[in-house]
N, C-alpha and C positions, 0 to 999 in steps of 0.2 A: 504493499499499499504506500503510495507517494506521501511524503511528509509536507503537504501543502493543501490549502482549501481549494475545493472545486469552485467554479464560477458561481454557483448558487449559493454555497456557503459564504463566499466572499461578499455576495450581495447582501446576505442576512447580517454579516458583520458590519458592513457600511450602514445599514439601516439602523442597527443597535447603536453603533458609535454615534451617529448623528442624534438619535433620539435621547440617548442617556446624556450626551454632552450638552444638549440644549435644556432638558427638563430636570436633570439630576446631577449637575456638576458638584464640585467640591463646596461651592458656596451654599448649595441646598443642604448638605450635611451640617455645615457651620450654622445655618439659619435654625435647623431643628435643635441643635445643641444649645445655642444661645437663647432660644425661646423656652428651654426646659421641657421640651415636648416629652410626654410620658409614653407615647406609643413606640417611638424609636424609628418610625419611617412613615411615609405619607400613604394613606389608604387611597387617596385619589390618584397618585402616581402608580400605584399597583393596578388600579383599574385601567390606566392608560397602557400599561404593559399588556393587559389582557385584550384591549382593543387592537393591538398589533399582533395578537395571537401568540405571544411569547410565553404566557403562563402555562399554555397547553403544549409546549414544544415536544415534551417527551410522551404525551398522552396519545394513544392511538386515534387515528382519524375516525374510527367507528364510534369512539366515545367523545367525539367533539374536538379533539386536539389536532396538532399538525403531524403527528406520527414521525417525528424526526429523531435524531439520536444525540449522543453526548458531544459530538463534535459541534453540532449547532447550538446546544445548550451552553457549551463552553465559550463560544464567541460572544454570547450575551454576557456571560459571567465575567469575561475578561474586560468588557466595557464598564460593567458595574464596578469592578476593582479599580480600573483606571480613573475613575471619577469619585471613588470612595462613596458611592451612592448607597444609602441605607435601604436595603431591600430584603424582602422575605423569599426572593427567588430561589436561592440555594436550598433552603429547608423545605419550601413548599413545592415548587415546580420541578425539583430534582429528588431530593430525599424522600419526601412523602409520596411522590408519584411512583418511585421505584418500590417502596415498601408496599403499596397498595395494589400494584399491577397484578392482574389474574385473580384477585380476591373479590369477595362479595361486596366489600367496601368501596371498590372503585366506582360503581354506579351511583353510590350515595354521594361521594365527595368530589369526584372528577368535574362534574358540571360546575360546581362552585369555584374550583381552581381555575377552570377555563375562562369563567366569567370575571375573575378577579374579585370575587366576593369572599372567598375562603382563604385564610392564612393558616398554615400548619407549622407545628414545632416538633423537633425530634428530642424526645426525653430519653436519652440513652446514656448520657455521661454521668458517672458517679465519682470521677477522679481518676480511677484506673482506666486505661484505654483497651484493656483486653476483654474480648467478648465473654470469655469464660470466667470473668471475675464479677459478673453482674450479681450484686447483693440484693436487690429489690426482689421481694417475694410475691408471688401470686398463688394463693392457697384456695382450693376448692371451697365454695360456700353456697350451699343450695344449688340452684341451677347455674351459677355464675363463679365469680372469683372475688376474693378480698386481696386488695393490693396494699402492701405496706413497704415503705422505703423512701429514699430521697434521691431525686435527680437534680444535678447542678448544671450551670451554664447552658440552660435551655434558651436558645436564641428565640425571641418573640413569644416565649412561653407565657408571658403575662397577658398577651392580647390575642393569642392563637384561637382559632375556632376549632382546630383539630390538633390533638396530641398523639404522636406515635410513641408508645411506651414499650420498652424492653424490660421484661421481668423473668425471674427464675421460677419455673414450675417443677412439679415433682419429677418429671422425666426429662427436663431439658429447658430451652429457652422458648418463651412465647411472646409474640408481639400483640399489642392491643391498640385499637383506634378508639380514642375517647374524646368527647367534647370537653373543652376546658371547664365548663361549668358543672362538671361532675361533682355530686355531693361528697364532702369529706376531703376534697383536694384543697391544700393551702398553697397559694402562689405568692412568692416573694420577689419582687423585681430588684435587679441589681444593675448598676451602671458599670459597663466595662471600660477598659483603658482606652478604647478607640471611640468612646461616646456612645457606642450602641448599648442596648438594653437586653439583658438575658434574665432568667428567673430561676429561682430554686423551687422545685415542686416537691412538696411533702405529702405523701400518701399515707394516711393514718387510718388503716383499715377500710380503704375505699372500696365499696361494693359495686361490681360491674357485671352485666349480663354476659352469658356465654357468647352471644353474637358479637361481643366487642373484640373477639379474637381474630387477628388477621391470619388467615390460612388455617393451620391445624395446631392444636395444643401440643407443646413439647417440640415442635418442629419449626421454630421461628428462626433458626440459624440461617436458612436459605435466604428468606426475605430480609433478614438483618444484614447479611453479607452483601446482598444486592443494594440495599439502601446505603451502606457504608461505602461501597465501591463508587456508587454514584456521587455521594457526598464528597468523598476524597478527591475524585478527579475533577469535580465541580470547584472544590475549594483550590485545587491546584490551578485551574484556569483563572479564578479570581485573583490568586496570588500573582500570576503572570501579569494581570492588569495593573495590580498595585505596584509591582516592580517596574513595569513599563512606564506607568505614570510618574514614578519617582525618577526614573532615568531621564525621561523627557524633560522634566523640570530642572534636573541637575545640569543637563547639556545646555539648556537655554540660559541657565544662570552663568555657566562657564563662558558663554558668548557675550554676555552683558557686563559682568563684573570686571572692572579694570584695575590693575595694579601696575606701577611702573610705566604707565602710559599705553598699556595694551591689555586686551582681554585675558583673563587668566587661562582661558581655554587654549591659548597659544603656547602655554608652557608644556614641554614635553612630558614631564612627570605626570601631570594631570590628563594629558591625552592617553598615555599608556593605561592609567587606571580607568578611564572611561571606555577604552576599547576592551579591556579585560571584562569589565562589567557587561558590555554589550554581548560579548561571546558567551558568557556564562548564561545570560538571559535567552540567548537563541538555543543553546543546548537544552535548557529547561523546557523551552517551547516545543522542541522536537520530542522530548520525553512525554509531555502532556498529550500531544496530538496522537503519538503512537498509542498511549494508553486508552484514549477516547476511542480510536478506531478499533482496537481489540475488544473493548467493552461492547461496542456497538455490534461487532461481529460474533459476539458470544465466544470468544476464543478462551480456552482454558488458561492461557498465559496472562490474561487480563489483570488478575489479582496482583501479581508480581509487578506488572507494568504500571499499575495504579500506584503501588508503594514507591516505585522508582520516581514517578512523577511527582508525588507529594513530597518526598524527601528533596528532590532536586529544586523544585520551586520554592520550597521553604528556605533552603540555603542561598539560592540565587537572589530571591527578593529580599532576604535579610542583608545580603551584600549590597543590594541596590539602595536600600534605605539607609544603611550605615555610611556608604560612600556619599549618598546625597547630603546627609548632615555634615560630614567631614568637609565636603567641597563647598558647601554653603558657608562654612565657618560658624561662629557663634550665633549669627542671626538665624541659622537653620533651627536652633532650639526654641525660637520665639513663636508665640501663637499667631503672629502676623503672617508667617510663611507657612504654606501648605505642607512642606516636606515633612515636618514633624508628624502631621496626621498620617502620613503614609507609613511611617515607622510604627505608629501605634496600631494601625490596621494590620500591618504585616505580622506584628507580634501575636495578635489574636488569631488571625488565619493560620499561621504556622503551627499553633497548638491544636487547632480544630481537627478532630478525627485522627490524632496522632502526629507528633512532630517528627522531624527528620531522624532523630535517634530511635524512635519507636519503629519507623518503617525500615530503617536499616537493620534493626534487630529482627523484624519480621522477615526480611529477605534473607538474612543469615540462617534463621531457623529453617526457612523453606528449602534452603540449599544443603541442609543437614549439619550445620554448625552448631 
């Protein structure tokens, strides 16, 4: 498979780039932060995404979506990252859709996602990144289950209409689809380093019906793995955008800032650093595109490719934002300049669904080490 976009994918990228740059630039994120917005994103903007068909990008055409793949979802996420746009796209249009595909819940929730009326949140993180370490319990209770435990760092969990919850059942892992207003659920919003809002969800003996189960009881590992693979490759694409946006701003600054009567970008030492950064970002881009292609093709090597992509984009984007701060100098640490926001967003995304060390370890284990 060639490592470049088709004409149709490039057209989608251009559409997404123009739309996000116009309607959700960095200034949009600043405005939400400065206003003390308690939602964390714009519902109106989410509906505009839906009007373009973007919220249903992974949903089959038979269920109202576009029926496209992770390459196409990735070009949208890259533009979201480039502009630091607060959006539930990753959790809703990618993670939740992957979890619900093929289940009875798809017919209930997909129309709302396609219409931009539904926002989903992924309640899977408890601190440890290993699926086998899920501590939250789901015990049989009457005709349903009783959920007990805590989920952390649930992006948009305080306002989501739908929660995808992973819990430990007697014979394995089970996924549940729950409305956020489920009785007994305590939601505590928390502001993150990048000005986004996540939530801590506390399940204190929450009673749910058996029809809340996604797929089969004790067999949630497959949909969970599918959701995580989609989330990880999507986060990798968004990281590419964050790194690309930071690099673009840094290169522009090198051309504008003058010392000793000439732009600092004319100094060979800074040129070398900028060239090295560009090469690292391009290698990471190739890794992401390959992972997306393998995931769309259902290739058995997709899981490893996704780990490679997440590790490489985490490292490359971390380099991009660090070099951006360094080459801006002290002013790069001020709130006035956007580059600091790119560093904060990169930090959050690099941790999401496992950082570079987690994925390096996963690859080593898969290779028998």
